[in-house]
N, C-alpha and C positions, 0 to 999 in steps of 0.2 A: 548679497544674493542669497537667497535660500537655500538650503543644502537639499537635495532631493532624498525622501526618507527612502531608508530600506523596501528593498519587496520582502512582501509579507506570504508566510504559507502557512495549509494548516497540514499536521499530519495526525494519522492518527493511530493508535497502539505506538507511542510515541516513551512509553517508558523502559520498555526493554527491548533485547533483540534488534531485529531490523527498523522498527520504528524509531528509534531510539538513537541507531547510527546514521538514520538520516536524518533526524533534528541535530544531529552534532556537528552533521557535516554542515549542513545550512548557515548553523549559528555561525561557526568558522568560516563563512565566506560573507559573511555581511548581512545573513537573511534574519528575518522577522520569525519568529516561529510560536503558533499557535498550536500546544501539543495538549492532542486528547487522548485521555485513557481511562481508565477505571482505577489506576493507581498514579501515585506521584512518581515523577520520575529524576527529581532530586538533581536538578541540571546545575545550580549554580552559577550559573551564566548569565550577563546581559541579555535581552533578545529575546528573550523566551515567557511564554503567558503559556503556565498550564493550567487546563482545563479537568478538572477528576468529570467522569462522565460516564454511566454503563453507558456505550453506542447502542447496544441491541436495545435498549430504554428508548422507542423511537420518540416517545414526547419529552423528554430530557434532552435528548439529542436536538430536537427542533428547539430548542427554549435555547440552547448552547448555542447553536447557529446563528440563530437571530440575534442572541449577543454581541457574538464574532463580528457577524454583518456591520452592525452598528460601530464598528470600529473601523469599518471600511473593505472593501473587497478586495480578498487574498489574491495574490498573482497567482497561485497552485494551490492543486490541493492532492496532497499524497496519501493513499488509503494503504498503511502497511499493516494494521490491527488483524491479527488472524490467530485461529485456534486449531491443534490437529486432534483430530478422532480418528483411531482407525480401527477397522474392524472385517473379518473375512467373511463371506456368507455363511447366511446361519447366525451370526452373530452382531448383525447391524441393526443397528439401536436408532430409532426412530426422530429421538430427543435430540441426539448428538449429530443427526444429520441437520436436523431445523437449526441446532444452536449455530451450525458450519454455516449454513444459509444464510443466516440473519445477519453474523457479524460481517461475511465475505462481501455477501452478494446483496443483502437489504441496505446494508450502511454504505456502500457504495452508490447505489440507485439514490439513496437520500440527497449524500451529497452531489451527486453530479447534477440532480434534480432541482437543488437549490443552488448551486454554483455555475452552473456550465450556461445558463440561460442569461446570468447576468457577465459572464465572461463573453459572451457574443454580444451584448451590446456595446462594452468596452471594448470589443475585437483586440482581444488578448488574455490569455490566462493558459494554463496548462494546469494537465491531470496525469497523476501516474498511479497506476494500481498495483500491485504487491501481489503477485501471481506465485505459479509452481513450475516447474519443471515435470510434474507427475500431472500436469491437468490433460494429458492424454491418455491417461489413464494405467492404472498401476494394480498389481495383486495386492488386496488389504487393506487400500485406502481408497475404495471408490466413491463415497460418498465424499470426501476432502478433495480429492480431482474434478468430481462432477462440480463443486462449488470454484473451483479455479479456472475449470475451464469456461465457467460462465462468464466468469469475468473476464477475460478475451473475448468473446462474443459481446457481452454491452460495451468495452472498449473500440470495437472497431465501428459499431452500430451509432455511438456514441462520437466519435471522428468521422466520420460523413456528413453526421449534422454540423460537424464544425469547421471543416475545411476553409470555406469562403469566409469564415467571420475571427479568422487568426489565431483560434484555440486549438489546442492536441491535446490528446486523448491515446496513454500510452501503457503497455503491462509491462513491469520487469518481473521475469522468471526465474529466481534463482533456485540450482539444485540443492542437494544437502546443504545448509548453513546452520555455521556454529552459532546456537542461540539457546538461550533458557528453554525455548519451546522444542528445540531434539532433544533434551534430554528429557524431556517431560517422563515421571515415570507410568502416564495412562499411556504410553506407546511402547513399554518393552517388549510387546511380542512384536513391536514391526522394527526392528534397527535401522538405523539410516546406510543408504548404500554409499560408501566412498566413491567419489568422482575419480575417474581415470587419471584427473593429474594427484592422487596420492593425500589430496587433505580434503576436509570440509570448506566450503564457501564460507569467506569473511564478509560480517555485515559491513565493515569499510568499505568491499570493493562493490554491495550493492547502491549503497549510497553514494558510493563516486559516482554510477552510469544515472543514478537517479536527479543527481545534483546537474547532470550535463543535457538530461532531458529538458530541464526546466529552463534551461538559459536559453540565448538568443540564436545563438549556431544549430540549434535542438529542432527551430521553427519549421524545418519541411520534415520532421520523424512524425508520423502520426497513426494513429491505426495500426500501430505494432506491438507484437507480444517478442521482446527482448529476453533472449535466454541464457543466464549466465550459469553454464552447466559443468564447467570443468572439464572438458572432452567429453562429457556422456553423452553425446547427440552425434558424435563422430565416432567412438569407439564402441562395439558392440560385442 
């Protein structure tokens, strides 16, 4: 009897931070992972296929996606790539806003446009977008917050188109998470606010929730923006 091939996921932003934690979590649970990022993740593990690509280069991304589809339709797509550029009113930079929009929103849209219709045909599939708890708006991070808010709106809309086809689309929105992006010198003027639990969210905690959402027991969860806030949503 032929053994069933492992499930396959595409994970963007897989070289570091939350994306890397998600890729590692999937690999340790028997998934095959196409790890997309502009830098190598150096996983040194079986089951991972690293694809070096500038996700904001639409032509290069389309070429990579076509190559991946030639290997077979993935069961899941996780968009974790992100960048944070902060600034108060009077210091907002259009280039920074465009960069975040292209990476967070445009890449998510390209992934959804390419894979969700094929998942609809297969009548199975999962998509998870990594959002942010600040998507509701926060001082000094308006452009970043706006792009993350857009992800929640897109996910809810795509979920509505996918419900009857066995495909789910969700957002996972962590509060301040202990990643390299959190310590980026570019955000020295906007230090992270520690959640009420007294520590930063850990990438592996985010990855664990993503893994659950990609599994069979989460088939009834779709169109949701699930916050990992460390108590920030209930303590003011």
